[in-house]
GUTOR-19019 format. One record per residue (C-alpha): residue number from 1; x, y, z; residue in three letters. Coordinates in Angstrom, 3 decimals. Layout:
N
+-----+----------+----------+----------+-----+
!   k !        u !        v !        w !   r !
+-----+----------+----------+----------+-----+
! NUM !        X !        Y !        Z ! ALA !
...
+-----+----------+----------+----------+-----+
REM end
This chain:
409
+-----+----------+----------+----------+-----+
!   k !        u !        v !        w !   r !
+-----+----------+----------+----------+-----+
!   1 !    0.000 !    0.000 !    0.000 ! MET !
!   2 !    1.367 !    3.425 !   -0.911 ! ASN !
!   3 !    0.928 !    6.077 !    1.752 ! LEU !
!   4 !    1.923 !    9.708 !    1.296 ! ASN !
!   5 !    2.573 !   12.507 !    3.769 ! LEU !
!   6 !   -0.588 !   14.314 !    2.772 ! LEU !
!   7 !   -2.738 !   11.481 !    4.132 ! SER !
!   8 !   -1.044 !   11.807 !    7.534 ! ILE !
!   9 !   -1.563 !   15.570 !    7.538 ! LEU !
!  10 !   -5.221 !   15.288 !    6.537 ! LYS !
!  11 !   -5.908 !   12.612 !    9.098 ! PHE !
!  12 !   -4.203 !   14.513 !   11.894 ! SER !
!  13 !   -6.557 !   17.438 !   11.359 ! GLN !
!  14 !   -9.701 !   15.371 !   12.027 ! ILE !
!  15 !  -11.405 !   16.711 !   15.158 ! ASN !
!  16 !   -8.222 !   18.573 !   16.162 ! THR !
!  17 !   -8.902 !   21.091 !   18.964 ! PRO !
!  18 !   -7.653 !   24.666 !   18.894 ! MET !
!  19 !   -4.785 !   23.884 !   21.226 ! LEU !
!  20 !   -2.989 !   27.192 !   20.829 ! GLY !
!  21 !   -5.860 !   29.171 !   22.369 ! MET !
!  22 !   -5.912 !   30.088 !   26.046 ! LYS !
!  23 !   -9.444 !   28.901 !   26.748 ! LEU !
!  24 !  -10.067 !   25.243 !   25.928 ! VAL !
!  25 !  -12.991 !   23.430 !   27.468 ! SER !
!  26 !  -11.398 !   19.955 !   27.558 ! ARG !
!  27 !   -8.876 !   18.728 !   30.116 ! ASN !
!  28 !   -5.588 !   16.936 !   29.421 ! SER !
!  29 !   -7.055 !   13.454 !   29.759 ! LYS !
!  30 !   -9.854 !   14.179 !   27.280 ! ASP !
!  31 !   -7.407 !   15.617 !   24.773 ! ILE !
!  32 !   -5.150 !   12.552 !   25.023 ! ARG !
!  33 !   -8.116 !   10.234 !   24.612 ! LYS !
!  34 !   -9.251 !   12.091 !   21.501 ! SER !
!  35 !   -5.789 !   12.036 !   19.898 ! ILE !
!  36 !   -5.350 !    8.372 !   20.784 ! GLU !
!  37 !   -8.782 !    7.475 !   19.359 ! ALA !
!  38 !   -7.999 !    9.266 !   16.096 ! ASN !
!  39 !   -4.639 !    7.516 !   15.852 ! TRP !
!  40 !   -6.268 !    4.122 !   16.384 ! LYS !
!  41 !   -8.754 !    4.933 !   13.625 ! GLU !
!  42 !   -5.805 !    5.777 !   11.386 ! TYR !
!  43 !   -4.141 !    2.466 !   12.267 ! LEU !
!  44 !   -7.340 !    0.609 !   11.384 ! SER !
!  45 !   -6.646 !    1.696 !    7.790 ! LYS !
!  46 !   -2.848 !    1.735 !    7.636 ! TYR !
!  47 !   -1.723 !   -0.328 !   10.630 ! GLY !
!  48 !   -0.182 !   -3.028 !    8.444 ! ASN !
!  49 !    2.497 !   -0.534 !    7.417 ! LEU !
!  50 !    3.627 !   -0.292 !   11.037 ! PHE !
!  51 !    3.475 !   -4.047 !   11.709 ! SER !
!  52 !    6.040 !   -5.764 !    9.532 ! SER !
!  53 !    9.494 !   -7.311 !    9.609 ! ASP !
!  54 !   10.605 !   -4.927 !    6.863 ! SER !
!  55 !   10.206 !   -1.250 !    6.062 ! LEU !
!  56 !   10.812 !    0.928 !    3.029 ! SER !
!  57 !   10.527 !    4.706 !    3.239 ! GLY !
!  58 !   12.314 !    8.058 !    3.169 ! SER !
!  59 !   14.018 !    9.102 !    6.396 ! SER !
!  60 !   13.431 !   12.889 !    6.914 ! PRO !
!  61 !   16.561 !   12.402 !    7.510 ! PRO !
!  62 !   16.519 !   11.377 !   11.152 ! SER !
!  63 !   18.689 !    9.345 !   13.535 ! VAL !
!  64 !   18.203 !    8.536 !   17.203 ! PHE !
!  65 !   20.569 !    7.602 !   20.043 ! VAL !
!  66 !   18.888 !    6.238 !   23.154 ! GLY !
!  67 !   20.036 !    6.653 !   26.749 ! SER !
!  68 !   18.639 !    3.446 !   28.299 ! TYR !
!  69 !   21.373 !    1.067 !   29.504 ! ASN !
!  70 !   24.076 !    3.684 !   28.805 ! TYR !
!  71 !   26.867 !    3.265 !   27.662 ! PRO !
!  72 !   25.465 !    0.475 !   25.456 ! LYS !
!  73 !   22.432 !    2.078 !   23.847 ! VAL !
!  74 !   19.925 !    1.630 !   21.043 ! GLY !
!  75 !   20.969 !    3.537 !   17.923 ! VAL !
!  76 !   19.432 !    3.781 !   14.472 ! GLY !
!  77 !   17.462 !    5.692 !   11.846 ! PRO !
!  78 !   13.873 !    6.869 !   12.123 ! MET !
!  79 !   11.879 !    6.107 !    8.987 ! VAL !
!  80 !    8.197 !    6.429 !    8.067 ! PRO !
!  81 !    6.519 !    3.925 !    5.696 ! PRO !
!  82 !    6.370 !    6.754 !    3.156 ! ILE !
!  83 !    8.532 !    7.714 !    0.169 ! HIS !
!  84 !    9.051 !   11.290 !   -0.962 ! GLY !
!  85 !    9.622 !   14.562 !    0.857 ! ASP !
!  86 !    9.161 !   13.551 !    4.494 ! THR !
!  87 !   11.384 !   16.311 !    5.897 ! SER !
!  88 !    8.502 !   17.946 !    7.792 ! LEU !
!  89 !    8.207 !   14.880 !   10.030 ! LEU !
!  90 !   11.411 !   15.782 !   11.900 ! ASP !
!  91 !   12.158 !   19.505 !   11.502 ! ILE !
!  92 !   10.787 !   21.169 !   14.650 ! PRO !
!  93 !   11.818 !   24.566 !   13.311 ! GLU !
!  94 !    8.863 !   24.253 !   10.906 ! LYS !
!  95 !    6.265 !   23.126 !   13.442 ! TRP !
!  96 !    5.067 !   26.516 !   14.690 ! ILE !
!  97 !    1.368 !   26.671 !   13.796 ! GLY !
!  98 !    0.936 !   22.899 !   13.814 ! LYS !
!  99 !   -1.516 !   21.420 !   16.309 ! SER !
! 100 !   -0.480 !   19.086 !   19.101 ! LEU !
! 101 !   -2.244 !   16.236 !   17.299 ! GLU !
! 102 !   -0.333 !   16.843 !   14.072 ! GLU !
! 103 !    2.993 !   16.824 !   15.901 ! ILE !
! 104 !    2.124 !   13.690 !   17.872 ! VAL !
! 105 !    1.194 !   11.973 !   14.596 ! ASN !
! 106 !    4.503 !   13.036 !   13.050 ! PHE !
! 107 !    6.274 !   11.314 !   15.953 ! ARG !
! 108 !    4.138 !    8.182 !   15.910 ! LEU !
! 109 !    4.627 !    7.716 !   12.161 ! SER !
! 110 !    8.423 !    7.382 !   12.468 ! LEU !
! 111 !    9.530 !    3.771 !   12.939 ! VAL !
! 112 !   12.733 !    3.566 !   14.954 ! ARG !
! 113 !   15.187 !    0.911 !   13.841 ! GLY !
! 114 !   17.870 !    0.131 !   16.416 ! ILE !
! 115 !   21.032 !   -1.821 !   17.039 ! GLN !
! 116 !   22.667 !   -2.034 !   20.457 ! LYS !
! 117 !   25.924 !   -0.111 !   20.242 ! VAL !
! 118 !   28.556 !    1.145 !   22.688 ! SER !
! 119 !   28.744 !    4.952 !   22.681 ! VAL !
! 120 !   32.496 !    4.586 !   22.097 ! LEU !
! 121 !   31.963 !    2.707 !   18.806 ! ASP !
! 122 !   31.518 !    5.764 !   16.570 ! SER !
! 123 !   33.457 !    4.390 !   13.604 ! GLU !
! 124 !   31.707 !    1.129 !   12.733 ! THR !
! 125 !   30.193 !    0.798 !    9.261 ! ARG !
! 126 !   26.674 !    0.941 !   10.713 ! PHE !
! 127 !   27.390 !    4.211 !   12.527 ! ILE !
! 128 !   29.162 !    5.668 !    9.495 ! GLU !
! 129 !   26.013 !    4.957 !    7.450 ! ASN !
! 130 !   23.926 !    6.790 !   10.045 ! LEU !
! 131 !   26.372 !    9.699 !    9.987 ! GLN !
! 132 !   25.833 !    9.960 !    6.244 ! GLU !
! 133 !   22.079 !   10.028 !    6.863 ! VAL !
! 134 !   22.413 !   12.716 !    9.554 ! ALA !
! 135 !   24.381 !   15.065 !    7.311 ! MET !
! 136 !   22.114 !   14.579 !    4.291 ! SER !
! 137 !   20.521 !   17.688 !    2.788 ! SER !
! 138 !   17.381 !   15.778 !    1.764 ! ARG !
! 139 !   15.264 !   12.776 !    2.763 ! PRO !
! 140 !   17.121 !    9.486 !    2.437 ! THR !
! 141 !   15.639 !    6.348 !    0.870 ! ASP !
! 142 !   15.865 !    3.631 !    3.500 ! SER !
! 143 !   15.233 !   -0.113 !    3.416 ! ASP !
! 144 !   15.225 !   -1.924 !    6.750 ! LEU !
! 145 !   14.810 !   -5.559 !    7.732 ! GLU !
! 146 !   14.027 !   -6.399 !   11.372 ! PHE !
! 147 !   14.602 !   -9.552 !   13.391 ! HIS !
! 148 !   10.877 !   -9.609 !   14.090 ! LYS !
! 149 !    7.830 !   -7.574 !   13.145 ! SER !
! 150 !    7.336 !   -4.162 !   14.689 ! THR !
! 151 !    4.209 !   -3.435 !   16.725 ! ILE !
! 152 !    2.208 !   -0.228 !   16.165 ! PRO !
! 153 !    1.988 !    2.180 !   19.105 ! ILE !
! 154 !   -1.632 !    2.361 !   20.268 ! THR !
! 155 !   -1.418 !    4.191 !   23.617 ! THR !
! 156 !   -0.399 !    7.741 !   24.448 ! ILE !
! 157 !    0.394 !    9.034 !   27.928 ! ASP !
! 158 !    0.997 !   12.456 !   29.406 ! GLY !
! 159 !    4.398 !   11.716 !   30.925 ! GLU !
! 160 !    6.699 !   10.901 !   28.015 ! SER !
! 161 !    7.146 !   12.141 !   24.470 ! ALA !
! 162 !    5.457 !    9.931 !   21.856 ! PRO !
! 163 !    7.520 !    7.685 !   19.587 ! PHE !
! 164 !    6.647 !    5.245 !   16.852 ! GLY !
! 165 !    7.309 !    1.488 !   16.746 ! PRO !
! 166 !   10.769 !    0.094 !   17.484 ! ILE !
! 167 !   12.424 !   -2.723 !   15.580 ! GLY !
! 168 !   15.803 !   -4.397 !   16.040 ! GLU !
! 169 !   17.651 !   -4.054 !   12.746 ! ILE !
! 170 !   18.820 !   -7.157 !   10.904 ! LYS !
! 171 !   19.838 !   -5.395 !    7.704 ! LYS !
! 172 !   19.711 !   -1.782 !    6.481 ! VAL !
! 173 !   20.434 !    0.021 !    3.226 ! LYS !
! 174 !   20.396 !    3.752 !    2.468 ! PHE !
! 175 !   20.420 !    5.506 !   -0.901 ! SER !
! 176 !   19.842 !    8.951 !   -2.366 ! GLY !
! 177 !   22.241 !   10.584 !    0.098 ! LEU !
! 178 !   23.426 !   14.154 !   -0.514 ! SER !
! 179 !   25.700 !   15.611 !    2.160 ! ALA !
! 180 !   25.481 !   19.188 !    3.410 ! GLN !
! 181 !   28.934 !   20.444 !    2.420 ! LYS !
! 182 !   29.519 !   22.500 !    5.589 ! SER !
! 183 !   28.622 !   19.517 !    7.793 ! ILE !
! 184 !   30.776 !   17.201 !    5.706 ! GLU !
! 185 !   33.726 !   19.573 !    6.135 ! LYS !
! 186 !   33.288 !   19.610 !    9.935 ! ALA !
! 187 !   32.933 !   15.831 !    9.932 ! TYR !
! 188 !   36.279 !   15.284 !    8.205 ! TYR !
! 189 !   38.119 !   17.867 !   10.336 ! ASP !
! 190 !   39.507 !   15.726 !   13.155 ! ARG !
! 191 !   41.313 !   18.714 !   14.691 ! ASP !
! 192 !   38.097 !   20.712 !   15.159 ! LEU !
! 193 !   36.666 !   20.544 !   18.664 ! LYS !
! 194 !   33.047 !   19.416 !   18.923 ! ALA !
! 195 !   32.013 !   22.747 !   20.488 ! GLU !
! 196 !   33.705 !   24.689 !   17.686 ! ASP !
! 197 !   32.053 !   22.494 !   15.040 ! ALA !
! 198 !   28.614 !   23.152 !   16.556 ! ILE !
! 199 !   29.186 !   26.918 !   16.629 ! LEU !
! 200 !   30.639 !   26.989 !   13.120 ! LYS !
! 201 !   27.650 !   25.145 !   11.647 ! LEU !
! 202 !   25.171 !   27.260 !   13.612 ! TYR !
! 203 !   26.801 !   30.434 !   12.304 ! ASN !
! 204 !   26.562 !   29.169 !    8.719 ! THR !
! 205 !   22.802 !   28.725 !    9.059 ! GLY !
! 206 !   22.427 !   24.954 !    9.487 ! ILE !
! 207 !   19.190 !   24.062 !   11.292 ! ASP !
! 208 !   19.734 !   23.488 !   14.982 ! LEU !
! 209 !   17.860 !   20.174 !   14.823 ! SER !
! 210 !   20.297 !   18.840 !   12.208 ! GLN !
! 211 !   23.333 !   20.002 !   14.184 ! ILE !
! 212 !   21.962 !   18.183 !   17.221 ! GLN !
! 213 !   21.525 !   14.946 !   15.271 ! LYS !
! 214 !   25.063 !   15.109 !   13.867 ! CYS !
! 215 !   26.490 !   15.772 !   17.337 ! PHE !
! 216 !   24.469 !   12.905 !   18.770 ! SER !
! 217 !   25.686 !   10.378 !   16.204 ! ILE !
! 218 !   29.355 !   11.123 !   16.983 ! GLY !
! 219 !   30.373 !   13.290 !   14.017 ! MET !
! 220 !   32.296 !   16.080 !   15.752 ! PHE !
! 221 !   35.417 !   16.507 !   17.848 ! GLY !
! 222 !   38.810 !   14.935 !   18.311 ! LYS !
! 223 !   37.721 !   12.040 !   20.524 ! LYS !
! 224 !   34.354 !   11.091 !   19.119 ! ARG !
! 225 !   31.550 !    9.188 !   20.768 ! LYS !
! 226 !   27.787 !    8.857 !   20.523 ! LEU !
! 227 !   25.672 !   11.156 !   22.671 ! VAL !
! 228 !   22.084 !   10.217 !   23.585 ! PRO !
! 229 !   19.683 !   12.377 !   21.599 ! THR !
! 230 !   18.099 !   13.992 !   24.650 ! ARG !
! 231 !   21.504 !   14.989 !   26.034 ! TRP !
! 232 !   22.752 !   16.271 !   22.687 ! SER !
! 233 !   19.763 !   18.620 !   22.332 ! ILE !
! 234 !   20.422 !   20.244 !   25.711 ! THR !
! 235 !   24.196 !   20.350 !   25.166 ! ALA !
! 236 !   23.791 !   22.053 !   21.792 ! THR !
! 237 !   21.425 !   24.683 !   23.197 ! ASP !
! 238 !   23.833 !   25.263 !   26.087 ! ASP !
! 239 !   26.944 !   25.613 !   23.894 ! ILE !
! 240 !   25.332 !   28.048 !   21.476 ! ILE !
! 241 !   23.536 !   30.164 !   24.067 ! SER !
! 242 !   26.727 !   30.531 !   26.151 ! ASN !
! 243 !   28.635 !   31.668 !   23.081 ! SER !
! 244 !   25.955 !   34.253 !   22.288 ! LEU !
! 245 !   25.913 !   35.563 !   25.870 ! VAL !
! 246 !   29.682 !   36.129 !   25.773 ! LEU !
! 247 !   29.092 !   38.509 !   22.862 ! GLU !
! 248 !   26.033 !   40.096 !   24.460 ! ILE !
! 249 !   28.073 !   41.090 !   27.536 ! LEU !
! 250 !   29.931 !   43.635 !   25.387 ! ASP !
! 251 !   26.779 !   45.371 !   24.122 ! TYR !
! 252 !   25.063 !   48.481 !   25.486 ! GLN !
! 253 !   22.065 !   47.994 !   27.750 ! LEU !
! 254 !   18.553 !   47.987 !   26.305 ! ILE !
! 255 !   16.957 !   51.436 !   26.714 ! ASP !
! 256 !   13.521 !   50.357 !   27.962 ! SER !
! 257 !   11.536 !   47.499 !   29.462 ! CYS !
! 258 !    9.955 !   45.307 !   26.764 ! LYS !
! 259 !    7.508 !   42.435 !   27.068 ! VAL !
! 260 !    7.124 !   39.784 !   24.369 ! PHE !
! 261 !    4.403 !   37.122 !   24.353 ! SER !
! 262 !    3.473 !   34.033 !   22.381 ! PHE !
! 263 !    1.175 !   31.060 !   22.966 ! ASN !
! 264 !    1.279 !   27.670 !   21.263 ! HIS !
! 265 !    0.423 !   24.060 !   22.052 ! LEU !
! 266 !   -1.001 !   25.103 !   25.419 ! GLY !
! 267 !    2.260 !   26.829 !   26.407 ! ASN !
! 268 !    2.019 !   30.541 !   27.223 ! MET !
! 269 !    5.277 !   32.483 !   27.110 ! PHE !
! 270 !    5.934 !   35.968 !   28.450 ! SER !
! 271 !    9.485 !   37.315 !   28.051 ! VAL !
! 272 !   10.482 !   40.473 !   29.917 ! ILE !
! 273 !   13.649 !   42.385 !   28.978 ! LEU !
! 274 !   14.797 !   45.317 !   31.094 ! PHE !
! 275 !   17.901 !   47.544 !   31.431 ! PRO !
! 276 !   20.495 !   45.672 !   33.481 ! HIS !
! 277 !   23.676 !   43.691 !   32.902 ! ARG !
! 278 !   22.887 !   40.133 !   31.778 ! TRP !
! 279 !   20.708 !   38.203 !   34.168 ! LEU !
! 280 !   18.525 !   35.331 !   33.094 ! PHE !
! 281 !   15.755 !   33.522 !   34.866 ! GLU !
! 282 !   13.158 !   31.110 !   33.594 ! MET !
! 283 !   10.136 !   30.148 !   35.631 ! GLU !
! 284 !    7.671 !   27.416 !   34.749 ! GLU !
! 285 !    4.250 !   26.763 !   36.216 ! ALA !
! 286 !    1.965 !   23.862 !   35.365 ! TRP !
! 287 !   -1.344 !   22.304 !   36.350 ! TYR !
! 288 !   -1.534 !   18.681 !   37.404 ! ASP !
! 289 !   -4.548 !   16.424 !   36.778 ! GLU !
! 290 !   -6.152 !   17.678 !   40.005 ! GLN !
! 291 !   -5.756 !   21.325 !   38.991 ! GLY !
! 292 !   -2.958 !   21.992 !   41.503 ! GLN !
! 293 !   -0.149 !   24.325 !   40.406 ! ILE !
! 294 !    3.507 !   23.279 !   40.394 ! GLY !
! 295 !    6.496 !   25.597 !   39.934 ! PHE !
! 296 !   10.083 !   25.272 !   38.784 ! GLY !
! 297 !   12.758 !   27.862 !   38.069 ! SER !
! 298 !   16.444 !   28.575 !   37.718 ! ASP !
! 299 !   18.674 !   31.610 !   37.416 ! PHE !
! 300 !   22.077 !   32.865 !   36.259 ! GLU !
! 301 !   24.075 !   36.077 !   36.163 ! ASP !
! 302 !   26.987 !   36.988 !   33.878 ! ALA !
! 303 !   29.002 !   34.109 !   35.339 ! ARG !
! 304 !   26.523 !   31.588 !   33.930 ! GLY !
! 305 !   24.860 !   28.666 !   35.686 ! ILE !
! 306 !   27.093 !   26.191 !   37.527 ! ASN !
! 307 !   24.643 !   23.324 !   38.078 ! HIS !
! 308 !   22.074 !   21.343 !   36.078 ! PRO !
! 309 !   18.951 !   23.546 !   35.900 ! PRO !
! 310 !   15.971 !   22.499 !   38.000 ! ALA !
! 311 !   13.824 !   22.811 !   34.858 ! ILE !
! 312 !   16.285 !   20.792 !   32.762 ! ALA !
! 313 !   16.607 !   21.381 !   29.019 ! GLY !
! 314 !   13.791 !   23.940 !   28.852 ! ALA !
! 315 !   16.137 !   26.416 !   30.568 ! TYR !
! 316 !   18.792 !   26.315 !   27.840 ! PHE !
! 317 !   16.197 !   26.209 !   25.051 ! ALA !
! 318 !   14.572 !   29.435 !   26.293 ! ALA !
! 319 !   17.947 !   31.060 !   26.947 ! LYS !
! 320 !   18.982 !   30.387 !   23.353 ! LEU !
! 321 !   15.779 !   31.904 !   21.939 ! GLY !
! 322 !   16.291 !   35.143 !   23.893 ! VAL !
! 323 !   20.058 !   35.318 !   23.331 ! ALA !
! 324 !   19.534 !   35.152 !   19.566 ! GLU !
! 325 !   17.295 !   38.226 !   19.759 ! TYR !
! 326 !   19.790 !   40.202 !   21.864 ! LEU !
! 327 !   22.700 !   39.254 !   19.596 ! LYS !
! 328 !   20.747 !   40.188 !   16.463 ! GLN !
! 329 !   19.850 !   43.592 !   17.926 ! ASN !
! 330 !   23.267 !   44.098 !   19.558 ! LYS !
! 331 !   21.835 !   44.893 !   22.983 ! ILE !
! 332 !   22.244 !   43.548 !   26.506 ! GLN !
! 333 !   19.452 !   43.066 !   29.034 ! ALA !
! 334 !   18.258 !   41.188 !   32.062 ! ALA !
! 335 !   15.667 !   38.577 !   31.106 ! VAL !
! 336 !   12.748 !   36.951 !   32.872 ! LEU !
! 337 !   10.947 !   34.178 !   30.981 ! VAL !
! 338 !    7.580 !   33.021 !   32.311 ! LEU !
! 339 !    6.161 !   29.792 !   30.891 ! ARG !
! 340 !    2.675 !   28.742 !   31.917 ! GLU !
! 341 !    1.890 !   25.184 !   30.874 ! ILE !
! 342 !   -1.847 !   24.820 !   30.433 ! ARG !
! 343 !   -3.793 !   21.532 !   30.548 ! PRO !
! 344 !   -4.095 !   21.783 !   26.740 ! GLU !
! 345 !   -0.426 !   20.720 !   26.604 ! TYR !
! 346 !   -1.661 !   17.202 !   27.228 ! ALA !
! 347 !    1.269 !   15.314 !   25.676 ! ILE !
! 348 !    4.899 !   16.451 !   26.030 ! PRO !
! 349 !    6.586 !   16.739 !   22.644 ! VAL !
! 350 !   10.080 !   17.921 !   23.591 ! GLY !
! 351 !   12.024 !   21.038 !   24.585 ! VAL !
! 352 !   12.151 !   22.160 !   20.958 ! TRP !
! 353 !    8.711 !   23.706 !   21.534 ! GLN !
! 354 !   10.182 !   25.927 !   24.283 ! VAL !
! 355 !   12.991 !   27.096 !   22.002 ! ARG !
! 356 !   10.702 !   27.695 !   19.039 ! GLU !
! 357 !    8.003 !   29.257 !   21.265 ! GLY !
! 358 !   10.478 !   31.779 !   22.706 ! VAL !
! 359 !   11.974 !   32.426 !   19.270 ! ARG !
! 360 !    8.488 !   33.171 !   17.975 ! GLU !
! 361 !    7.735 !   35.396 !   20.980 ! ALA !
! 362 !   10.790 !   37.501 !   20.176 ! MET !
! 363 !    9.427 !   38.079 !   16.654 ! LYS !
! 364 !    6.233 !   39.678 !   17.991 ! GLN !
! 365 !    5.754 !   43.405 !   18.516 ! LYS !
! 366 !    6.696 !   44.062 !   22.159 ! PRO !
! 367 !    4.790 !   46.011 !   24.785 ! PHE !
! 368 !    6.964 !   48.921 !   25.909 ! ILE !
! 369 !    6.648 !   49.431 !   29.655 ! ALA !
! 370 !    7.643 !   52.553 !   31.564 ! SER !
! 371 !    9.298 !   50.422 !   34.263 ! ASN !
! 372 !    9.802 !   46.828 !   35.323 ! LEU !
! 373 !    6.746 !   46.758 !   37.570 ! ASP !
! 374 !    4.493 !   47.784 !   34.675 ! GLU !
! 375 !    6.234 !   45.186 !   32.506 ! GLY !
! 376 !    5.547 !   42.446 !   35.039 ! LEU !
! 377 !    1.902 !   43.504 !   35.293 ! ASN !
! 378 !    1.521 !   43.324 !   31.512 ! HIS !
! 379 !    3.366 !   39.978 !   31.253 ! ALA !
! 380 !    1.070 !   38.392 !   33.846 ! CYS !
! 381 !   -2.126 !   39.891 !   32.442 ! LYS !
! 382 !   -2.590 !   37.069 !   29.939 ! SER !
! 383 !   -1.558 !   34.353 !   32.409 ! LEU !
! 384 !   -3.818 !   32.640 !   34.950 ! SER !
! 385 !   -1.091 !   32.764 !   37.625 ! ILE !
! 386 !   -0.655 !   36.062 !   39.482 ! SER !
! 387 !    2.407 !   38.302 !   39.536 ! LYS !
! 388 !    2.859 !   37.719 !   43.274 ! LEU !
! 389 !    2.923 !   33.949 !   42.752 ! GLU !
! 390 !    5.538 !   34.212 !   39.991 ! TRP !
! 391 !    7.726 !   36.572 !   42.028 ! LEU !
! 392 !    7.522 !   34.424 !   45.153 ! SER !
! 393 !    8.907 !   31.396 !   43.275 ! LYS !
! 394 !   11.805 !   33.087 !   41.475 ! GLY !
! 395 !   15.220 !   34.483 !   42.386 ! ASN !
! 396 !   15.818 !   37.298 !   39.929 ! LEU !
! 397 !   13.935 !   40.039 !   41.775 ! ILE !
! 398 !   15.320 !   38.841 !   45.115 ! ILE !
! 399 !   18.885 !   39.046 !   43.780 ! LYS !
! 400 !   18.215 !   42.533 !   42.474 ! MET !
! 401 !   16.759 !   43.667 !   45.815 ! LYS !
! 402 !   20.026 !   42.681 !   47.422 ! GLN !
! 403 !   21.663 !   45.358 !   45.262 ! LYS !
! 404 !   19.368 !   48.329 !   44.657 ! SER !
! 405 !   15.727 !   47.724 !   43.893 ! ILE !
! 406 !   15.066 !   51.456 !   43.388 ! THR !
! 407 !   17.121 !   51.372 !   40.186 ! ASP !
! 408 !   14.620 !   49.129 !   38.442 ! PHE !
! 409 !   11.139 !   50.261 !   39.544 ! PHE !
+-----+----------+----------+----------+-----+
REM end
């Protein structure tokens, strides 16, 4: 049976709620049930494509390195049972405006082929093939044989990001590869540090998601090894954002308090910039199934952060989105990012949505406040959580009070 990307897109729009809006009548559990029911209906028509001991399709291109049982982990390509331009299935930079259901379906449609590999074995023929896939400038024709048939994913939960079926690879063949020249150059430069390779590719305009995949599959640095995908995403955001902040520290201070806002996928972002040497804080608030509010936050000054953030990869993703704006406009500021996670964000889809949400916020026309207090009032106006609650959970204002609060209000 021939299945094209359009059929996935059309199906994913059936009964899809307006998840980017603030007011949604359904709770998280209802949303998950609806998405799961629609996916099962889809599988009733095309499930045979996800239940087979072989697979032929075009990888977006996409590779995955697991973290379970580290340092011997599951590694392989992600491939849908579709031929053609499948790039949209794994380019988060192009997912702004997509519904949660569409994105979940993108994830579920990618079959993950794996072999158990030591993270130190970055130069086997299998890994070299995956490195060629990761650096490809276009979708890669892929033919996989598994030791046994894959099983379609039929359940979706609210705790972990969705993934498609997994199959242990017996044999794999790739064709139609076309390497990005700048990535290929970094790959063959064994004297280039991994951090420098990441920054060089970022500065030449390579998509962050592709840089992350190449880093994960062991393509950069002098002593190369595989890096679990989840870790590579956070490390890449951290490396790039730190580099940008070093430049930002030399810029003049912003001349006013500005508030940027953007909502998507049930995530509401308010970003406040105000005149002060670089400070950065991100606060998150979320509702559990009982409607109780949880909080998380972390903070840094010009010296950076010296511990793993309490809010994990979301911290570095948001920091990168704001740092790009400051670098582009050649200004320095203190930054407070507020992220309210509404029940409409019923299925986690990865920290990319924080990075892209903040990036999109910084593209919006800002509210210009006369002082920080007015900026905070405006930032919290569209949120269900009060200014006092946000301030009581963070450190940025407290740190500033220890210096001279009258300078900022």
